[in-house]
C-alpha positions as CSV (number, residue, x, y, z in Angstrom):
1,X,-0.1,0.2,-0.1
2,X,1.1,3.2,-0.9
3,X,1.0,6.2,1.5
4,X,1.2,9.7,0.7
5,X,3.6,12.1,2.6
6,X,2.3,15.4,3.8
7,X,5.4,17.6,2.2
8,X,3.4,20.5,4.0
9,X,5.0,20.1,7.8
10,X,8.8,20.0,6.2
11,X,10.7,22.7,8.0
12,X,8.4,25.6,7.0
13,X,9.4,29.3,8.3
14,X,6.7,31.6,8.9
15,X,7.8,35.3,7.7
16,X,6.6,38.3,5.7
17,X,7.4,39.2,2.4
18,X,6.2,40.6,-0.9
19,X,7.3,38.6,-3.9
20,X,6.1,38.9,-7.7
21,X,4.2,36.1,-8.9
22,X,3.8,34.8,-12.4
23,X,0.7,32.4,-13.7
24,X,1.3,30.5,-16.7
25,X,-1.5,31.7,-18.9
26,X,-1.8,35.1,-17.6
27,X,0.1,38.1,-18.5
28,X,2.4,40.3,-16.2
29,X,3.1,40.0,-12.7
30,X,0.7,40.0,-9.8
31,X,2.3,40.9,-6.1
32,X,1.6,38.9,-3.5
33,X,2.6,38.1,0.1
34,X,4.6,35.3,1.2
35,X,3.4,34.2,4.7
36,X,5.4,30.9,4.8
37,X,8.2,29.5,3.2
38,X,10.4,26.0,3.0
39,X,12.8,24.1,1.0
40,X,10.0,22.5,-0.8
41,X,7.3,25.3,-1.3
42,X,5.5,28.4,0.1
43,X,2.2,29.9,1.0
44,X,1.4,33.1,-0.6
45,X,-1.5,35.3,-0.4
46,X,-2.7,37.6,-3.0
47,X,-5.9,38.7,-5.1
48,X,-4.5,36.9,-8.4
49,X,-6.4,34.3,-9.6
50,X,-5.1,30.5,-9.7
51,X,-6.4,27.1,-10.1
52,X,-4.8,23.8,-8.6
53,X,-2.1,22.6,-10.8
54,X,-1.2,25.7,-12.7
55,X,2.5,26.3,-13.5
56,X,4.0,29.8,-11.8
57,X,7.1,31.4,-11.1
58,X,7.5,33.6,-8.1
59,X,10.6,36.2,-7.6
60,X,12.1,35.6,-4.3
61,X,15.4,37.7,-2.8
62,X,18.2,35.8,-3.4
63,X,17.2,33.2,-5.3
64,X,15.5,34.5,-8.5
65,X,12.5,33.4,-10.4
66,X,11.4,29.8,-9.0
67,X,9.3,27.8,-10.7
68,X,6.6,25.6,-9.3
69,X,2.8,24.5,-9.6
70,X,-0.3,25.7,-7.3
71,X,-0.9,23.1,-5.1
72,X,-3.9,24.1,-3.2
73,X,-6.0,27.1,-2.7
74,X,-7.8,28.3,0.3
75,X,-9.8,31.9,-0.1
76,X,-7.4,34.1,-1.2
77,X,-4.1,32.2,0.3
78,X,-2.8,29.3,-2.1
79,X,0.4,26.5,-1.6
80,X,3.1,26.6,-4.3
81,X,5.2,23.1,-4.4
82,X,8.2,24.2,-6.4
83,X,9.7,21.8,-8.9
84,X,13.2,22.2,-7.2
85,X,14.0,22.7,-3.7
86,X,15.9,26.1,-2.7
87,X,17.4,27.0,0.1
88,X,15.0,29.3,2.6
89,X,18.0,31.0,4.6
90,X,19.0,32.6,1.1
91,X,15.3,34.4,1.1
92,X,16.0,35.6,4.1
93,X,19.4,36.9,4.1
94,X,19.9,40.5,4.4
């Protein structure tokens, strides 16, 4: 039997910073609040309309544009699973 691991519990750091978000099939960049961050993903908050599974890229300080997919949506918050792990300490660096 295969079980699914809940990666949302892996080393998340709460923080508050602003980031630019690009959503596939939508023109331009959208400003979002980053509420928490881990090596594998993040939670964002904003008025941009996204759908589960949509391809996105987010500009994170020290990491540049990071590709990912929308994993979940709840009201104006949504989770992004990164295509490749990042180093959250790099994003937090001054």
